[in-house]
C-alpha positions in Angstrom: -10.4 21.1 -20.7 -8.7 19.2 -18.0 -5.0 18.8 -17.8 -3.5 15.2 -18.4 -2.0 13.7 -15.4 -0.7 10.3 -15.2 0.5 9.0 -11.9 3.1 6.0 -12.3 3.8 3.8 -9.5 4.8 0.2 -8.5 2.5 -0.5 -5.6 5.0 -0.3 -2.8 4.2 1.4 0.4 5.7 4.8 -0.7 3.9 4.6 -3.9 0.5 3.5 -2.2 0.7 6.7 0.2 1.5 9.0 -2.7 -1.4 7.7 -4.5 -3.6 8.6 -1.6 -2.0 11.7 -0.7 -1.6 13.2 -4.4 -3.0 11.3 -7.1 -6.5 10.8 -5.6 -6.7 14.6 -4.4 -6.2 16.3 -7.5 -9.2 18.4 -8.7 -10.9 16.3 -11.3 -12.0 19.7 -12.9 -8.5 20.7 -13.4 -6.8 17.3 -14.1 -7.7 14.1 -15.8 -5.7 11.5 -13.7 -4.7 8.1 -15.1 -3.2 5.9 -12.4 -0.6 3.3 -14.0 0.5 0.4 -11.8 3.8 -0.4 -13.5 4.4 -3.6 -11.4 1.2 -5.0 -12.9 1.3 -3.3 -16.5 5.1 -3.7 -17.5 4.3 -2.7 -21.0 4.1 1.0 -19.8 7.4 1.1 -18.2 9.0 2.4 -21.6 6.4 4.9 -21.8 7.0 6.2 -18.5 11.0 6.3 -19.1 10.4 8.0 -22.4 8.4 10.7 -20.6 11.3 11.3 -18.2 10.5 9.0 -15.2 13.4 7.8 -13.4 11.5 6.4 -10.3 8.2 5.8 -8.9 6.1 7.3 -7.7 6.1 10.0 -10.1 3.5 12.1 -12.0 3.8 13.1 -15.6 1.8 16.3 -16.1 1.8 18.1 -19.4 4.7 16.1 -20.7 6.9 16.8 -17.6 8.2 14.3 -15.1 7.6 15.1 -11.4 9.3 12.6 -8.9 7.4 12.6 -5.7 9.7 10.3 -3.5 11.9 7.3 -4.2 10.1 4.1 -4.0 11.7 2.2 -6.8 13.8 2.7 -9.8 12.2 2.1 -13.2 15.2 -0.4 -14.1 13.8 -2.8 -11.3 10.3 -2.9 -13.0 11.8 -4.0 -16.5 
């Protein structure tokens, strides 16, 4: 069974680079990756925040948040 990995981003250049470098390169046999553009889907900002995401781009894997770089604070996306 694949592990759930949610990649949250805001569409900024840092986020776009991280999506290409990380989110799209994960092995689909290991990870079920969902890509969530918080700039376009503001309804999911609270979900990301509840999962521990402080800034994007970030992954939430198995319920743990991993921040890749600093593109935008979640507060800016609310």
